[in-house]
PABA-533841 format. One line per 2 residues: number of its first residue (from 1); for each residue x, y, z of C-alpha. Coordinates in Angstrom, 3 decimals. Example, Ala and Ser with C-alpha at 12.3 -4.5 7.8 and 13.67 -1.06 7.14 Angstrom:
BEGIN
1 = 12.300 -4.500 7.800 | 13.670 -1.060 7.140
REM end
This chain:
BEGIN
1 = 0.001 0.013 0.002 | 1.340 3.456 -0.917
3 = 0.639 6.675 0.967 | 0.950 10.386 0.440
5 = 4.317 10.325 2.148 | 5.571 7.872 -0.491
7 = 5.110 10.555 -3.139 | 6.651 13.369 -1.146
9 = 3.450 15.191 -0.259 | 4.234 18.634 1.160
11 = 0.750 20.124 0.800 | -2.818 18.904 0.942
13 = -4.717 17.795 -2.126 | -7.031 20.489 -3.613
15 = -10.001 21.255 -1.350 | -12.378 20.534 -4.232
17 = -11.281 16.910 -4.390 | -13.734 14.486 -2.730
19 = -12.455 12.105 -0.009 | -11.017 8.967 -1.561
21 = -9.161 5.765 -0.757 | -6.278 4.407 -2.737
23 = -4.363 1.182 -3.486 | -1.479 0.311 -5.750
25 = -2.579 -2.072 -8.520 | -0.256 -3.225 -11.306
27 = 2.038 -0.180 -11.328 | -0.824 2.326 -11.115
29 = -2.990 3.662 -8.284 | -6.642 2.774 -7.876
31 = -8.801 5.506 -6.353 | -12.321 4.829 -4.997
33 = -14.890 7.007 -3.310 | -17.823 6.431 -0.993
35 = -20.274 6.292 -3.920 | -18.539 3.298 -5.515
37 = -16.865 5.239 -8.348 | -13.316 4.295 -9.255
39 = -10.477 5.464 -11.491 | -6.891 4.495 -12.175
41 = -4.167 7.129 -12.102 | -0.464 6.806 -12.785
43 = 2.127 7.146 -10.008 | 3.028 10.578 -11.371
45 = -0.630 11.657 -11.419 | -1.050 10.393 -7.884
47 = 1.905 12.517 -6.897 | 0.270 15.544 -8.495
49 = -2.949 14.791 -6.604 | -1.102 14.391 -3.332
51 = 0.828 17.661 -3.745 | -2.107 19.570 -5.188
53 = -0.128 20.710 -8.216 | -2.611 19.998 -10.982
55 = -4.946 22.654 -12.302 | -8.657 22.749 -12.967
57 = -9.200 21.839 -16.619 | -6.082 19.629 -16.766
59 = -6.401 16.090 -18.137 | -6.201 14.633 -14.583
61 = -8.788 17.067 -13.202 | -11.157 16.267 -16.079
63 = -10.852 12.516 -15.518 | -11.451 12.871 -11.800
65 = -14.455 15.105 -12.349 | -16.006 12.584 -14.725
67 = -15.780 9.929 -12.006 | -17.257 12.054 -9.179
69 = -13.949 12.806 -7.436 | -14.360 16.602 -7.829
71 = -16.808 18.077 -5.294 | -18.108 20.937 -7.446
73 = -18.864 18.584 -10.350 | -20.892 16.006 -8.346
75 = -24.597 15.857 -9.210 | -25.931 15.700 -5.677
77 = -29.487 14.592 -6.477 | -28.288 11.872 -8.832
79 = -25.717 10.666 -6.315 | -28.284 10.586 -3.500
81 = -30.552 8.478 -5.694 | -27.682 6.090 -6.499
83 = -26.826 5.544 -2.838 | -30.510 5.114 -1.892
85 = -30.914 2.493 -4.638 | -27.929 0.505 -3.375
87 = -29.227 0.663 0.210 | -32.832 -0.188 -0.688
89 = -32.546 -3.485 1.177 | -32.730 -1.472 4.409
91 = -36.366 -0.691 3.614 | -37.327 -4.340 3.683
93 = -36.531 -7.060 6.195 | -35.183 -10.633 6.205
95 = -35.834 -12.150 2.782 | -33.865 -15.379 3.270
97 = -35.272 -17.870 5.777 | -33.203 -21.012 6.321
99 = -35.187 -23.909 7.675 | -33.210 -26.824 9.092
101 = -35.630 -29.718 8.821 | -33.201 -32.228 10.330
103 = -29.602 -32.632 11.433 | -29.512 -36.219 10.191
105 = -27.343 -36.833 7.144 | -26.421 -39.882 5.076
107 = -23.022 -38.516 4.104 | -19.980 -37.781 6.182
109 = -18.032 -34.737 4.980 | -14.587 -33.913 6.285
111 = -15.462 -30.202 6.622 | -19.154 -30.495 7.612
113 = -20.315 -27.040 8.681 | -23.745 -28.195 9.832
115 = -22.583 -30.521 12.629 | -24.491 -33.423 11.147
117 = -26.175 -36.132 13.211 | -26.236 -39.868 12.513
119 = -29.153 -41.291 10.614 | -30.709 -42.812 13.733
121 = -30.880 -39.399 15.515 | -34.580 -38.943 14.715
123 = -34.948 -36.486 17.609 | -33.254 -33.920 15.343
125 = -36.165 -34.004 12.852 | -38.402 -30.931 12.737
127 = -41.994 -31.734 13.485 | -44.946 -30.566 11.352
129 = -46.101 -28.349 14.249 | -42.771 -26.530 14.506
131 = -42.646 -26.310 10.695 | -46.002 -24.530 10.579
133 = -45.052 -22.084 13.332 | -41.852 -21.368 11.426
135 = -43.780 -20.580 8.261 | -46.255 -18.441 10.179
137 = -43.350 -16.337 11.473 | -41.533 -16.264 8.128
139 = -44.534 -14.790 6.339 | -44.628 -11.929 8.877
141 = -41.366 -10.593 7.462 | -41.658 -7.035 6.244
143 = -39.788 -8.050 3.092 | -42.085 -8.225 0.027
145 = -40.093 -11.242 -1.223 | -39.368 -14.327 0.834
147 = -37.147 -17.322 0.080 | -37.491 -20.439 2.228
149 = -34.316 -22.491 1.978 | -34.323 -26.108 3.194
151 = -31.111 -27.226 4.813 | -29.855 -29.945 7.173
153 = -28.237 -32.214 7.791 | -29.704 -33.617 4.609
155 = -33.240 -32.219 4.078 | -34.328 -35.201 1.957
157 = -34.054 -37.276 5.136 | -37.131 -35.472 6.426
159 = -38.906 -35.019 3.092 | -42.450 -35.291 4.527
161 = -41.849 -32.088 6.494 | -40.305 -30.412 3.444
163 = -43.475 -31.223 1.518 | -45.641 -30.007 4.380
165 = -43.797 -26.682 4.604 | -44.145 -26.089 0.854
167 = -47.848 -26.876 0.827 | -48.542 -24.943 4.058
169 = -46.528 -21.889 2.914 | -48.297 -21.811 -0.453
171 = -51.690 -21.934 1.255 | -50.842 -19.341 3.913
173 = -49.219 -16.999 1.371 | -52.611 -16.487 -0.304
175 = -53.309 -14.088 2.538 | -49.928 -12.371 2.447
177 = -49.175 -12.167 -1.274 | -45.419 -12.410 -0.838
179 = -43.130 -13.094 -3.756 | -42.340 -16.603 -2.500
181 = -39.537 -18.916 -3.533 | -38.228 -22.275 -2.313
183 = -34.647 -23.534 -2.414 | -33.186 -26.829 -1.239
185 = -29.556 -27.549 -0.417 | -29.104 -31.300 -0.806
187 = -26.413 -33.903 -1.511 | -28.970 -35.587 -3.832
189 = -28.037 -39.126 -2.693 | -31.559 -39.727 -1.308
191 = -33.384 -38.302 -4.326 | -35.893 -40.492 -6.184
193 = -38.383 -39.997 -9.001 | -41.292 -39.149 -6.731
195 = -39.307 -36.526 -4.762 | -37.922 -35.010 -7.950
197 = -41.385 -34.791 -9.531 | -42.745 -32.984 -6.467
199 = -39.816 -30.527 -6.280 | -39.919 -29.680 -9.959
201 = -43.710 -29.354 -9.949 | -43.473 -26.943 -7.030
203 = -40.641 -24.923 -8.537 | -38.079 -25.689 -5.844
205 = -34.617 -24.531 -6.892 | -32.104 -27.313 -6.172
207 = -28.579 -26.654 -4.984 | -25.905 -29.206 -4.244
209 = -22.220 -29.489 -3.414 | -19.536 -30.735 -5.776
211 = -15.956 -30.825 -4.495 | -14.435 -31.504 -7.897
213 = -13.404 -34.640 -9.777 | -14.794 -37.922 -8.553
215 = -11.717 -39.025 -6.606 | -11.590 -35.730 -4.648
217 = -15.336 -35.558 -4.088 | -15.729 -39.116 -2.800
219 = -12.670 -38.741 -0.554 | -14.122 -35.691 1.142
221 = -17.820 -36.564 1.029 | -18.275 -40.191 2.055
223 = -21.544 -41.982 1.255 | -21.734 -45.297 3.114
225 = -22.485 -48.073 0.662 | -22.413 -45.745 -2.377
227 = -20.533 -43.267 -4.485 | -21.439 -39.666 -3.522
229 = -20.101 -38.174 -6.735 | -21.970 -40.531 -9.070
231 = -25.236 -39.994 -7.206 | -24.869 -36.234 -7.367
233 = -23.893 -36.294 -11.061 | -26.812 -38.614 -11.934
235 = -29.404 -36.394 -10.292 | -27.882 -33.134 -11.529
237 = -28.377 -34.511 -15.048 | -31.939 -35.594 -14.250
239 = -32.921 -32.230 -12.748 | -31.370 -30.266 -15.606
241 = -33.241 -32.468 -18.108 | -36.498 -31.812 -16.243
243 = -35.976 -28.076 -16.740 | -35.294 -28.597 -20.463
245 = -38.494 -30.702 -20.721 | -40.370 -27.720 -19.269
247 = -38.995 -25.585 -22.092 | -36.682 -23.590 -19.816
249 = -33.364 -22.160 -21.018 | -30.655 -24.514 -19.676
251 = -28.139 -21.674 -19.417 | -30.480 -20.012 -16.890
253 = -32.191 -22.976 -15.209 | -29.957 -25.717 -13.893
255 = -28.795 -27.185 -10.601 | -26.694 -24.716 -8.674
257 = -23.613 -26.338 -7.194 | -21.239 -25.030 -4.541
259 = -17.599 -25.791 -3.867 | -16.045 -25.875 -0.436
261 = -12.334 -25.351 -1.120 | -10.257 -27.587 1.144
263 = -6.475 -27.899 1.317 | -6.688 -30.888 -1.009
265 = -8.860 -28.995 -3.517 | -6.197 -26.311 -3.922
267 = -4.252 -28.731 -6.117 | -7.001 -28.938 -8.778
269 = -8.246 -25.485 -9.848 | -8.675 -26.269 -13.532
271 = -9.942 -29.807 -12.947 | -12.608 -28.483 -10.572
273 = -13.800 -25.935 -13.104 | -13.925 -28.578 -15.824
275 = -15.902 -30.926 -13.563 | -18.532 -28.253 -12.887
277 = -18.785 -27.297 -16.542 | -19.103 -30.914 -17.695
279 = -21.966 -31.431 -15.178 | -23.846 -28.587 -16.815
281 = -23.177 -26.035 -14.086 | -22.788 -22.530 -15.536
283 = -22.078 -20.746 -12.276 | -19.264 -21.832 -9.977
285 = -18.896 -20.451 -6.429 | -15.284 -20.949 -5.331
287 = -15.897 -20.594 -1.601 | -13.031 -21.005 0.884
289 = -13.350 -23.239 3.892 | -15.359 -21.743 6.799
291 = -14.451 -22.232 10.488 | -17.923 -23.537 11.467
293 = -19.108 -26.954 12.568 | -16.760 -29.915 12.130
295 = -14.413 -27.788 9.992 | -13.087 -26.262 13.213
297 = -12.176 -29.746 14.478 | -10.609 -30.930 11.239
299 = -8.640 -27.742 10.515 | -5.310 -29.676 10.518
301 = -6.602 -31.555 7.456 | -8.721 -29.022 5.589
303 = -7.371 -25.570 6.473 | -4.651 -23.593 4.650
305 = -3.058 -20.160 4.346 | -5.314 -17.828 2.398
307 = -2.414 -16.873 0.131 | -2.697 -20.375 -1.292
309 = -6.421 -19.874 -1.805 | -5.811 -16.608 -3.658
311 = -3.436 -18.402 -6.016 | -6.040 -21.141 -6.499
313 = -8.753 -18.583 -7.202 | -6.687 -16.746 -9.820
315 = -5.813 -19.933 -11.664 | -9.409 -21.199 -11.594
317 = -10.919 -17.902 -12.757 | -8.347 -17.480 -15.512
319 = -9.482 -20.922 -16.715 | -13.114 -19.817 -16.544
321 = -12.232 -16.702 -18.543 | -10.503 -18.867 -21.142
323 = -13.664 -20.902 -21.527 | -15.705 -17.755 -22.049
325 = -13.281 -16.555 -24.698 | -14.039 -19.845 -26.532
327 = -17.796 -19.123 -26.329 | -18.501 -21.372 -23.328
329 = -20.797 -19.424 -20.958 | -19.829 -19.900 -17.295
331 = -19.198 -17.468 -14.441 | -17.685 -17.376 -10.961
333 = -20.119 -16.227 -8.238 | -17.706 -14.238 -6.067
335 = -16.549 -12.302 -9.102 | -20.154 -11.743 -10.177
337 = -21.107 -10.323 -6.763 | -18.195 -7.853 -6.649
339 = -18.461 -6.908 -10.337 | -22.165 -6.093 -9.932
341 = -21.044 -3.464 -7.469 | -17.950 -2.332 -9.319
343 = -19.220 -2.322 -12.911 | -23.009 -2.574 -12.466
345 = -23.188 0.147 -9.823 | -25.745 -1.865 -7.909
347 = -26.088 -3.922 -4.736 | -26.868 -7.625 -5.427
349 = -27.850 -8.086 -1.763 | -25.537 -11.028 -1.146
351 = -25.966 -11.058 2.589 | -22.371 -11.808 3.647
353 = -20.954 -9.052 1.446 | -23.004 -5.942 2.152
355 = -23.077 -3.114 4.710 | -24.729 -3.479 7.136
357 = -24.558 -7.243 6.828 | -27.453 -9.639 6.503
359 = -27.460 -11.113 10.009 | -31.127 -11.156 11.127
361 = -32.129 -8.067 9.073 | -31.465 -10.016 5.844
363 = -31.827 -13.623 6.941 | -33.030 -15.773 9.806
365 = -32.316 -19.430 10.508 | -34.839 -21.800 12.112
367 = -33.443 -24.904 13.744 | -35.262 -28.241 13.816
369 = -36.334 -27.577 17.442 | -37.832 -24.138 16.715
371 = -34.941 -22.018 17.907 | -34.299 -18.915 15.808
373 = -30.806 -17.629 14.983 | -29.419 -14.518 13.317
375 = -28.001 -16.616 10.466 | -27.177 -20.160 9.545
377 = -23.619 -19.509 10.759 | -25.067 -18.475 14.130
379 = -27.030 -21.721 14.244 | -23.905 -23.699 13.367
381 = -22.052 -22.135 16.280 | -24.885 -23.038 18.643
383 = -24.376 -26.667 17.662 | -20.797 -26.430 18.915
385 = -21.653 -24.634 22.159 | -21.793 -20.896 21.300
387 = -25.358 -19.691 21.788 | -25.015 -15.889 21.592
389 = -26.707 -15.759 18.159 | -29.861 -17.450 19.401
391 = -32.525 -14.671 19.454 | -35.851 -16.446 19.810
393 = -38.155 -19.393 19.339 | -41.021 -20.014 16.901
395 = -43.255 -21.039 19.801 | -43.070 -17.722 21.654
397 = -41.260 -15.006 19.631 | -42.907 -12.170 17.788
399 = -41.375 -10.796 14.582 | -40.953 -7.301 15.980
401 = -39.149 -8.648 19.060 | -36.719 -10.534 16.841
403 = -35.854 -7.427 14.810 | -35.384 -5.307 17.972
405 = -33.328 -7.964 19.803 | -30.104 -6.462 21.370
407 = -27.998 -9.043 19.550 | -29.453 -7.943 16.203
409 = -28.711 -4.304 16.956 | -25.117 -5.215 17.894
411 = -24.615 -7.196 14.645 | -25.920 -4.331 12.572
413 = -23.467 -1.920 14.176 | -20.615 -4.410 13.852
415 = -21.224 -4.889 10.142 | -21.207 -1.270 9.040
417 = -17.926 -1.205 7.183 | -17.451 2.599 7.255
419 = -17.035 2.679 11.040 | -14.838 -0.376 11.551
421 = -11.087 -0.018 12.006 | -9.195 -0.974 8.808
423 = -12.450 -1.176 6.816 | -12.984 2.582 7.073
425 = -9.734 3.216 5.168 | -9.905 0.253 2.805
427 = -10.003 1.014 -0.933 | -12.575 -1.736 -1.369
429 = -14.959 -0.486 1.330 | -17.604 0.578 -1.230
431 = -17.900 -2.987 -2.486 | -17.253 -5.196 0.496
433 = -18.993 -6.359 3.687 | -18.533 -7.844 7.136
435 = -19.855 -11.093 8.591 | -19.882 -10.702 12.409
437 = -20.500 -14.388 13.103 | -17.357 -15.297 11.144
439 = -15.396 -12.650 13.088 | -16.649 -14.011 16.366
441 = -15.798 -17.611 15.470 | -12.346 -16.887 14.090
443 = -11.242 -13.784 16.008 | -13.319 -13.822 19.188
445 = -15.223 -10.596 18.536 | -18.196 -9.646 16.333
447 = -16.196 -6.561 15.320 | -13.124 -8.581 14.386
449 = -9.777 -7.269 13.189 | -9.793 -7.013 9.410
451 = -6.027 -7.327 9.037 | -6.186 -10.697 10.783
453 = -9.378 -11.897 9.086 | -9.208 -14.778 6.614
455 = -12.422 -13.612 4.976 | -10.974 -10.088 4.514
457 = -7.880 -11.620 2.933 | -10.083 -13.532 0.497
459 = -12.211 -10.509 -0.427 | -9.184 -8.262 -0.964
461 = -7.416 -10.893 -3.032 | -10.447 -11.357 -5.305
463 = -10.934 -7.595 -5.775 | -7.223 -7.134 -6.482
465 = -7.522 -9.739 -9.252 | -10.654 -8.132 -10.714
467 = -9.220 -4.642 -10.713 | -6.026 -5.927 -12.327
469 = -8.175 -7.227 -15.173 | -10.045 -3.915 -15.371
471 = -6.741 -1.993 -15.398 | -5.398 -4.197 -18.229
473 = -8.560 -3.152 -20.107 | -8.516 -6.039 -22.596
475 = -11.829 -5.502 -24.490 | -12.777 -9.175 -24.615
477 = -12.049 -9.778 -20.921 | -13.868 -6.634 -19.830
479 = -16.919 -7.599 -21.876 | -16.960 -11.031 -20.208
481 = -16.724 -9.403 -16.769 | -19.539 -7.009 -17.649
483 = -21.688 -9.938 -18.769 | -21.236 -11.503 -15.313
485 = -23.053 -8.551 -13.769 | -26.210 -9.192 -15.755
487 = -29.271 -10.027 -13.655 | -30.532 -13.245 -15.165
489 = -34.206 -14.005 -15.535 | -35.317 -16.540 -12.874
491 = -39.078 -16.031 -12.833 | -39.819 -19.751 -13.109
493 = -38.938 -20.180 -9.404 | -41.344 -17.476 -8.214
495 = -44.566 -18.884 -6.831 | -47.925 -17.529 -7.971
497 = -50.019 -16.035 -5.169 | -53.516 -14.696 -4.815
499 = -52.108 -11.160 -4.877 | -50.065 -11.618 -8.035
REM end
């Protein structure tokens, strides 16, 4: 990181220059402002800016004015509208509601975040009564759109309750008129024709986990008496075919698959991308390992220095870009999220990367026993003995009480990036976000210490890579990156309601 003292600053920058942050990228200096505007300047130009020796009307002054770095040239009304649009999520409420219908799971994963239970632990199954009370509370959200996401454990283990929730929510939503969606995160090994038919008929978006090539996947995700990779691949193909049979565009409608990047996975960046692509996945989320659940206990096997992850990410995304240059449409989710902010000038409302964060005010998690948590990560920590993110119960809690809970207020304050040490001065502050639960788990405080945070290291590394590409300004690459910001039509998954 360079500073004004590095360029011999003897005087202040011109008073008409807006506050900005800066970072050295590829021999030049990236400037960003609070509105999300950005511009590259040369080292010499940065020296002029630092010393205040450039004049109004100069080439540098003109470029800065065009990017809203000159106070007198900022269109205030337009800028206020931009910021309000990006923060529009604050006018709503929790739109993502994660329902854990069981902790039981038929696979054993080396990094399991959910703290799975054995298949005979039927006491961890959600009952229909708790399911109904969960839905009743979910539909009270002030958000006009609501997504119910089924998780576990393995949600197909308790499929009767999944069905009941879907049918009950559809019936109850006739009175609320919410834009309602359903999502299921499943390993697919317990899927069958009847379950698939019900899920497709009821427009449930299906998401699974693929760790890469078969040998890697089956090593990390063990299915007793079976092959976890083959089962997942078989049902991914079946689900994708079902969408095609419905006349849906397969580039838009397909199984979403997530990667959990372990130490072993770092060896196979290109092979992992190819595996996803060959399975029909057109969006790849290269997530690093999280410190929740069993992953905290198996860190000696699965964890790694985040510098190694950054190298992995660069290699994998370069491979994805190469595929796009050949006409093969596929994107990386992290890049898409950040680029939507950087190039699209919008907020995609990805709850872990926004300010304030999505804990409670963007999502809630409902455990099998009716306990309510600020997020799925908060629920995961409760399973390993940390209960501070438990804020209520579906049996007794009122929606207003959940939103006004002291823990929720604390998490909101802790996830405002502009007031956190390190974040306040970070060049990437306009595009980034804070996850307090991750901070608490890894650093012992919901406020955290960004310079010691693994998730901060990941976010900075990804944005460094993206801005390097934007600085290089290769027309083909920039066009690919712009295409990744496009909001893709997904209306098939939106449920019809009496109010629609």
